[in-house]
Each structure stands twice: as structure tokens, then as C-alpha cells.
C-alpha atoms as one frame of an Amber mdcrd trajectory, in Angstrom:
protein
 -27.234  17.630 -56.323 -29.091  14.718 -57.862 -26.032  12.489 -57.569 -25.573
  13.598 -53.951 -29.169  12.707 -53.083 -28.816   9.377 -54.817 -25.626   8.660
 -52.875 -27.250   9.557 -49.532 -30.193   7.320 -50.326 -27.920   4.453 -51.294
 -25.825   4.740 -48.144 -28.799   5.201 -45.822 -27.929   6.531 -42.424 -24.163
   6.317 -42.906 -22.818   9.723 -43.843 -19.257  10.396 -44.806 -19.076  13.142
 -42.144 -17.550  15.642 -44.532 -19.965  18.258 -43.204 -19.004  17.394 -39.641
 -15.311  17.479 -40.492 -15.689  20.947 -41.994 -17.728  22.226 -39.056 -15.390
  20.866 -36.396 -12.313  21.845 -38.375 -13.745  25.353 -38.809 -14.338  25.587
 -35.074 -10.812  24.366 -34.525  -9.436  26.984 -36.885 -11.116  29.763 -34.908
 -10.153  28.469 -31.475  -6.741  26.958 -32.138  -5.450  30.087 -33.866  -5.378
  31.704 -30.449  -3.637  28.644 -28.996  -0.997  28.731 -31.741  -0.475  32.440
 -31.233  -0.029  31.881 -27.503   2.470  29.095 -28.162   4.386  31.358 -30.528
   4.571  33.914 -27.750   6.108  31.394 -25.356   3.052  29.795 -23.713   3.507
  26.117 -22.838   2.044  23.665 -25.357   0.964  20.133 -24.448   4.262  18.217
 -24.165   4.454  14.954 -26.115   5.328  11.876 -24.084   8.073  10.962 -26.569
   8.614  13.872 -28.988   9.817  11.943 -32.013  12.516   9.960 -30.253  13.258
   7.753 -27.255  16.598   7.234 -25.593  17.544   5.054 -22.645  18.304   7.213
 -19.594  22.041   7.713 -19.063  21.840   6.459 -15.471  19.941   3.260 -16.300
  21.397  -0.026 -15.057  20.162  -3.533 -15.859  17.685  -4.905 -13.324  18.723
  -7.701 -10.992  15.400  -8.029  -9.132  11.784  -8.427 -10.318  10.004  -5.184
 -11.180   7.081  -4.617  -8.769   3.871  -3.713 -10.620   0.182  -3.074 -10.051
  -2.584  -3.877 -12.550  -5.801  -1.946 -13.120  -8.399  -4.150 -14.804  -6.788
  -7.434 -13.777  -9.734  -9.616 -14.816 -10.055  -8.061 -18.281  -8.219  -8.929
 -21.485  -5.146  -6.747 -20.842  -5.015  -7.709 -17.176  -5.159 -11.463 -17.712
  -2.520 -11.306 -20.469  -0.284  -9.232 -18.195  -0.636 -11.885 -15.522   0.201
 -14.567 -18.096   3.503 -12.749 -18.601   4.094 -12.462 -14.851   3.384 -16.180
 -14.467   5.938 -17.067 -17.128   8.553 -14.563 -15.947   8.462 -14.436 -12.139
  12.139 -13.520 -12.171  11.252 -10.283 -14.006   7.923  -9.117 -12.570   6.198
  -9.204  -9.183   2.495  -8.424  -8.744   1.906  -6.193  -5.733  -1.642  -4.876
  -6.244  -4.666  -5.800  -8.374  -7.859  -3.953  -9.263 -10.871  -5.812 -10.677
 -14.399  -4.911 -11.714 -16.934  -7.463 -10.529 -15.495 -10.891 -11.402 -14.943
 -12.264  -7.897 -14.201 -15.834  -9.002 -11.392 -14.854 -11.353  -9.983 -12.347
  -8.879  -9.894 -15.082  -6.239  -7.917 -17.327  -8.580  -5.455 -14.483  -9.129
  -5.190 -13.783  -5.404  -4.373 -17.430  -4.686  -1.704 -17.557  -7.383  -0.009
 -14.154  -7.181  -0.701 -13.185  -3.551  -0.921  -9.415  -4.022  -0.713  -7.197
  -0.963  -3.717  -5.098  -2.032  -6.808  -5.830  -4.139  -9.652  -3.554  -5.160
 -13.081  -4.458  -6.488 -16.432  -2.862  -7.250 -18.074  -1.653  -4.030 -21.090
  -3.937  -4.448 -18.779  -6.979  -4.630 -16.742  -6.375  -1.471 -18.894  -8.593
   0.768 -18.782 -11.433  -1.778 -15.001 -11.150  -2.000 -14.623 -11.222   1.788
 -16.787 -14.354   1.949 -14.680 -16.019  -0.763 -11.469 -15.156   1.083 -12.899
 -16.518   4.317 -13.924 -19.762   2.611 -10.419 -20.147   1.166  -8.655 -19.327
   4.438  -7.103 -22.772   4.821  -5.839 -22.754   1.213  -4.274 -19.319   1.687
  -2.278 -20.453   4.724  -2.867 -17.331   6.774  -2.256 -14.938   3.878  -4.934
 -12.354   3.115  -4.674  -9.202   0.992  -5.889  -5.798   2.050  -9.218  -4.982
   0.346 -10.191  -1.613  -1.149 -13.197  -0.663  -3.272 -14.520   1.638  -5.967
 -12.654   4.537  -7.528 -10.707   5.154  -4.308  -9.652   1.517  -4.337  -8.450
   1.749  -7.937  -6.413   4.816  -7.009  -4.861   2.962  -4.050  -3.851   0.102
  -6.344  -2.487   2.507  -8.969  -0.392   4.402  -6.436   0.629   1.452  -4.246
   3.870   2.564  -2.550   6.138  -0.355  -3.468   5.324  -0.575  -7.201   7.411
   1.023  -9.940   4.874   0.764 -12.764   1.096   0.575 -13.110  -0.619  -1.285
 -15.963  -3.783   0.596 -16.920  -6.068  -2.001 -18.469  -9.434  -0.415 -17.643
 -11.599   0.422 -20.662 -12.855   3.977 -21.068 -12.480   7.203 -19.116 -12.814
   5.187 -15.897  -9.054   4.671 -16.152  -8.247   8.384 -16.057  -8.571   9.099
 -12.324  -6.445   6.141 -11.111  -3.864   6.918 -13.798  -3.587  10.449 -12.471
  -3.149   8.987  -8.971  -0.329   6.759 -10.228   1.416   9.656 -11.964   1.242
  11.822  -8.854   2.754   8.922  -6.888   5.670   8.768  -9.339   4.759   5.487
 -11.063   5.558   4.766 -14.702   2.383   4.140 -16.708   2.091   1.004 -18.857
  -0.683   2.497 -20.931  -3.286   0.106 -22.331  -6.139   2.581 -21.883  -6.607
   4.782 -24.957  -8.866   7.291 -23.261  -6.222   8.416 -20.760  -4.512  10.383
 -23.520  -7.429  10.811 -25.927  -9.625  12.484 -23.317  -6.998  13.508 -20.792
  -3.931  14.293 -22.906  -3.962  18.080 -22.339  -4.005  17.446 -18.577  -2.151
  14.132 -18.184   0.923  14.915 -20.292   1.955  18.089 -18.433   1.367  16.190
 -15.179   3.596  13.325 -16.338   6.314  15.794 -17.254   5.987  17.519 -13.886
   6.431  14.237 -11.986   9.148  12.871 -14.271   7.420   9.583 -15.093   7.351
   7.592 -18.351   4.188   6.839 -20.298   4.901   3.511 -21.996   2.357   2.472
 -24.666   1.002  -1.082 -24.510  -1.228  -0.880 -27.587   0.233  -3.014 -30.365
   0.392  -0.081 -32.802   1.854   2.432 -30.386   4.269  -0.121 -28.994   5.408
  -0.672 -32.581   5.951   3.057 -33.050   7.695   3.277 -29.681  10.060   0.493
 -30.682  10.742   2.130 -34.051  11.757   5.487 -32.563  14.272   4.028 -30.097
  17.464   6.032 -30.585  16.023   8.167 -33.402  17.808  11.540 -33.523  15.900
  14.696 -32.716  13.948  15.805 -35.779  14.295  12.363 -37.366  10.593  11.426
 -37.292   8.765  12.527 -40.429   5.564  10.483 -40.651   3.604   7.890 -38.680
   1.809   5.061 -40.498  -0.729   3.193 -38.383  -1.728  -0.222 -39.682  -5.261
  -1.531 -39.259  -6.613  -5.022 -39.763  -9.835  -3.595 -41.176 -11.885  -5.449
 -38.586 -14.800  -7.779 -39.114 -16.168  -5.863 -42.105 -13.037  -5.253 -44.140
 -14.338  -7.498 -46.945 -17.957  -6.281 -46.770 -19.244  -3.690 -49.212 -20.892
  -0.532 -47.880 -24.415  -1.562 -48.813 -24.185  -4.793 -46.817 -23.347  -2.898
 -43.618 -27.008  -1.926 -43.278 -27.710  -5.515 -42.204 -24.696  -5.916 -39.876
 -25.510  -7.551 -36.546 -23.630  -7.624 -33.252 -22.518 -11.196 -33.878 -21.069
 -10.137 -37.245 -19.138  -7.208 -35.785 -17.596  -9.392 -33.068 -15.945 -11.760
 -35.567 -12.505 -10.197 -35.683 -10.336 -11.946 -38.288  -7.016 -11.691 -36.426
  -7.224 -10.638 -32.786  -8.891 -12.036 -29.682 -10.037  -8.960 -27.781 -12.851
  -7.627 -25.607 -16.215  -6.748 -27.136 -15.835  -2.970 -27.093 -12.440  -2.867
 -28.804 -13.599  -5.506 -31.317 -16.514  -3.272 -32.330 -14.140  -0.299 -32.521
 -11.983  -2.355 -34.859 -14.994  -3.053 -37.069 -15.873   0.653 -37.271 -12.184
   1.636 -37.438 -12.847   4.039 -34.574 -10.004   2.307 -32.741  -7.672   3.595
 -35.438  -9.188   7.074 -35.327  -8.571   7.127 -31.579  -5.028   5.866 -32.150
  -4.392   8.782 -34.505  -5.221  11.157 -31.635  -3.131   9.086 -29.237  -0.180
   9.146 -31.653  -0.407  12.919 -31.824  -0.176  13.165 -28.037   2.439  10.444
 -27.589   4.868  11.527 -30.300   3.978  15.166 -31.021   3.336  14.391 -34.693
   1.033  16.653 -36.707  -2.287  15.134 -37.790  -1.232  15.844 -41.374   1.667
  13.425 -40.866  -0.295  10.516 -39.357  -1.775   8.046 -41.834  -3.886   4.891
 -41.646  -3.407   1.892 -43.937  -5.331  -1.387 -43.987  -2.979  -4.345 -43.531
  -5.123  -7.515 -43.381  -2.388  -9.849 -42.115  -1.659  -7.745 -38.972   2.033
  -8.654 -39.161   3.370  -5.104 -39.470   1.999  -3.396 -36.386   2.888   0.142
 -37.483   5.653   2.098 -39.177   7.542   5.369 -39.010   9.074   7.278 -41.873
  12.269   9.110 -41.005  13.441  12.477 -42.290  15.507  10.842 -45.059  12.460
   8.814 -46.302  13.528   5.492 -44.755  10.627   3.517 -43.284  11.055   1.495
 -40.087   8.492  -1.156 -39.191   7.893  -3.504 -36.255   6.719  -6.997 -37.216
   5.373  -9.949 -35.271   2.523 -12.415 -35.042  -0.765 -10.866 -33.836  -0.259
 -11.339 -30.094  -1.036  -8.618 -27.547   1.395 -10.142 -25.056   4.426  -8.818
 -26.936   3.572  -5.100 -26.654   2.526  -5.650 -23.032   5.841  -7.401 -22.324
   7.826  -4.561 -23.899   5.998  -1.884 -21.941   6.761  -3.821 -18.743  10.410
  -4.535 -19.544  11.522  -1.331 -21.334  14.310  -0.471 -21.843  15.306  -4.113
 -21.555  14.377  -7.055 -23.804  13.383 -10.307 -22.127  14.199 -13.686 -23.689
  10.985 -15.592 -24.379  10.283 -19.279 -24.914   9.737 -20.493 -28.469   6.995
 -22.789 -27.177   4.812 -20.019 -25.768   6.055 -17.146 -27.952   6.254 -18.432
 -31.558   8.980 -16.670 -33.520   8.102 -14.950 -36.761   8.650 -17.248 -39.733
   8.835 -15.205 -42.944   8.116 -18.216 -45.133   5.047 -19.169 -43.130   4.009
 -15.528 -42.979   3.657 -15.298 -46.746   2.581 -12.146 -48.566   1.947  -8.828
 -46.882  -0.725  -6.661 -48.480  -2.019  -3.151 -47.931  -5.170  -1.232 -48.840
  -6.302   2.347 -48.634  -9.111   2.610 -46.061 -12.528   3.484 -47.498 -13.939
   6.605 -45.841 -17.445   5.564 -46.864 -17.108   2.246 -45.086 -15.231   3.798
 -42.154 -16.659   7.322 -41.592 -15.152   7.252 -38.103 -11.838   8.340 -39.657
 -13.200  11.710 -40.744 -14.894  12.232 -37.385 -11.736  11.340 -35.436  -9.346
  13.495 -37.468 -11.728  16.447 -37.173 -12.051  15.951 -33.418  -8.281  15.659
 -33.051  -7.706  18.891 -34.934 -10.338  20.600 -32.781  -8.402  19.455 -29.717
  -9.226  20.248 -26.107 -12.320  18.507 -24.795 -13.514  17.468 -28.271 -11.411
  14.307 -28.303 -12.821  13.193 -24.945 -16.345  13.807 -26.201 -15.565  11.714
 -29.281 -14.297   8.837 -27.162 -17.130   8.908 -24.606 -19.845   9.268 -27.245
 -18.387   6.318 -29.138 -18.215   4.196 -25.997 -21.876   4.887 -25.221 -22.970
   4.277 -28.810 -21.059   0.977 -28.926 -22.728  -0.045 -25.649 -26.128   0.663
 -27.200 -25.198  -1.360 -30.285 -23.975  -4.300 -28.203 -27.315  -4.220 -26.376
 -29.070  -4.158 -29.785 -30.710  -0.814 -29.056 -29.333   0.777 -32.223 -28.081
  -0.490 -35.557 -24.442  -0.719 -36.571 -24.522   2.349 -38.813 -26.192   4.350
 -36.070 -22.928   4.293 -34.096 -21.406   6.836 -36.499 -24.521   9.003 -36.507
 -24.693   9.349 -32.734 -20.968  10.012 -32.314 -21.078  12.676 -34.999 -24.082
  14.371 -33.423 -22.350  14.521 -30.050 -19.255  16.158 -31.575 -21.388  18.677
 -33.440 -23.362  19.508 -30.288 -20.139  20.103 -28.326 -18.560  22.615 -30.699
 -19.769  25.749 -28.906 -18.699  24.431 -25.486 -15.237  23.162 -26.435 -12.535
  23.894 -23.844  -9.107  24.208 -25.452  -7.049  23.773 -22.264  -9.237  21.661
 -19.975  -8.780  20.861 -16.321  -9.360  17.334 -15.037 -12.808  18.478 -13.915
 -13.577  19.725 -17.448 -12.486  16.405 -18.935 -14.630  14.367 -16.534 -17.594
  16.720 -16.975 -17.663  16.532 -20.767 -17.016  12.801 -20.746 -20.196  12.410
 -18.707 -22.014  14.948 -20.857 -21.217  12.989 -24.032 -22.379   9.715 -22.501
 -25.620  11.276 -21.329 -26.154  12.929 -24.719 -25.840   9.637 -26.606 -27.780
   7.703 -23.944 -30.708  10.072 -24.316 -30.669   9.609 -28.086 -30.392   5.849
 -27.992 -32.445   5.043 -24.896 -29.429   3.266 -23.454 -28.189   3.230 -19.880
 -24.923   4.936 -18.999 -22.653   2.195 -17.546 -21.553   2.690 -13.960 -17.799
   3.241 -13.674 -17.375   1.727 -10.212
């Protein structure tokens, strides 16, 4: 007991979440036993998007025309990189519809270049966009896109009739509703939004199966796994190994984290990403969320999904097969490659060596690996426990984390407080967990988790649209 008190004092507010893991896991054991029993009796379980394998459809033929796509979050990191690919490969991809948040200037640049048929923007920015289009009338030569707004506008872009695939680059649960709209319209999903499966997996995956669409992962790690399971025989997948850079604090000791500032957490050593995902990389919550996503994408048990720190970010993830072979996908840290593959699958597109540097094994040098420290990254314990609890718990985890990160970015809480507030939200949700949620349940508890953390931190819940 004395050693435990000394450890808690030394680590301050950062707990290892063992207590939370046990509580949530215990709740899961009580609730999920009934779910397992129902499944054993023939009830439908949540279908994995790619249950351990991926094979090219028998009726697939090589494309001879550009694939028409729409992009949700076109002015964000994923959206702009997707458009970089479309710019370089106009023979392969055609932009039909774009959805932005509030960046009118950048959206106007994209409209002038790609000439989409439909654009959507935040409702409060519609008038500004119309004025910008009017001012650029002579430059546009009589062309003008249709304008939509808000959540309805995002759904129109996602389900635009002439597109075959929708890129979901919106951060957070805001991407769930338009993704559902795209699925119902029969569009393949190029999934760059973690929360769609983390919060919505129990609802989204059966819907995707019902409508016969493909969920194609654009995250670097899940793209790596997706590439590794191509052609794998049924039952061939044994274990998933997710690699993590370790984020901005991988070389910090635990004690030093008490003084971590926003500017410190945003200094990612390998990747150029948005603020929220960069903070998630520092806390390793991004990897905890990816564990849940891997479970939903590939049907792999949480006991068979592991995290390893790989500082060089060259191996983007690995799979172990039934016979103990390990397959890995390697490449320079560049988000464009997984985005390109999710757009082009099942084809491979030849890229330029000038804009897509090829992997040089001599230049690459040594590859190293470390076991992640649960004391430094308590988010791992929280995420695994939430994943095993299932149902609405994973959405609560994601939403609580998003709100806590927002509060940290606004310097309303300290870095270590992120873990504390996320853990409290998960603990508070245990008695209300819904094992088989509807879309309304998912949205409700997403909002509940944000409000819960906002009340604790004195932060403002961001407006979705």
C-alpha cells in the first residue's frame, strides 16, 4: 500500500487506469455474456468489413475512365491530400462534390480548379461563399456549382448520384451521419474518419453489408493491414500488430509529462497532421482507437491486436498469419499513399518518382521497436477496456477524448488531465451502456460524453455544422 501511494504521488494525476479497466471489463463481462449467448444461438453479430481476408470481386474489370468521387472535409488535411492526388492523376479520379467547414478562401480555390457540381459549407458561411462566387464570375466562365449547407449539405455531397466513392475526411462523430447517407446511396466509403466505426460500428457495419458497399480504410495503419490481407485464405489471419510512432513524447519520461504544453504535444516527429490527431498521437489514444477500429474492420479479437512503438514509421502495420509468418507494409511516412490505395483499390496506380519518393532501404537505415509504456500512455488501458465493453462505450470513449483534447488545445486543462476526463466519462457511462445501439443511441451518447467532459473542464462543445 505504501508503494502504491508513493507511485500515485509520483505520477500525479496520471493513473494507469487499471481500476477503470477492471470496472469496464467487469461490466462488459456481465453484458456481453448475453450477447455471446445470443450469437451462439444464431443471432446476428456485428459483421466485420473484411473478416480476415480481402479478395478482388470475380466480376471486376480494369477501369478505363476516371472514378467519380466526393470528398467530405475537403479543406482539411485528408481532403487537401486527396485533392493533391486528383490533381496529379486526373486520368484516374474526377471530383464531383466537395464539402467544407468554414474555409471559404480555400474552398474557392478548389472550386476554380476542380469545378465540382456540388459544394457544401457551414450554414453561416453560405452568404460569404455566394459573394466569392459572384466576384469570381468572370474567372469561372459561366460555371457555378450548386451550393448546399450544414449536415444536410454534407449528406448531399456524400450521396451525390454520379459518384462511386465518398472520402470521409471529417474529424469526429460529425462524419457519421453523412457516411450513413453515402452507404444508403450505395457509395463505397474511403474511410479516413475513425469515429465512423469506433462510435458507429455496431450500426454502420450491418448497414454496409445490407447495401453491398465496401468500407476501404484510408488510415495508414489500417491501409497497411488491408494491403497485407489481400488474398489471405479464410482463417489465415492470426494476429494484428499496429505500429505507433510514439508521438511527441515518446522520448520523454513520465515525470516530465506533468509540464507538457500544447506546443510540445504538437511537435510530431514524423507526420504532418491536424492538431487533434497530433495530440492523439502524443497520448497514443489514436492507437487505442485504431485497436477498436481494427476489431470492427477485420473481426479480430482484442486479445489478438497488439501495439508496438516503431519510431521510424516505416512499417505501417503488420499481420501474423496462422502459420506464424508476419506480413508488413512499408513506405515513407506519407498519408497520400494510403489515401491513393483506398481510392484506387483493387488497382495500383503508377506514381512519379519525383512526387512519390520510392523507399530506399539503404537510406532508411535501422528499424527499431519498443514496447509501449502503459504508465506513459494510459489511454491504451482505457481503449482496450472500452472496446471489450462494446456497444456505446467506444463512442463515449471517442467523444470524451475529442472534447478533452479540445479543452487541452484551448489550454483549459493540462496534458495529463486528458486521460482523467476520458476515464471518468467511461466510468460514468457503464450503467447506461447499450450493447446493440441504434443510430439515435450512438448520436445521443456521443453528445452526452461531450457534455459530460465539457462540464468538467469548462470547455465549449464544438458545433458540428
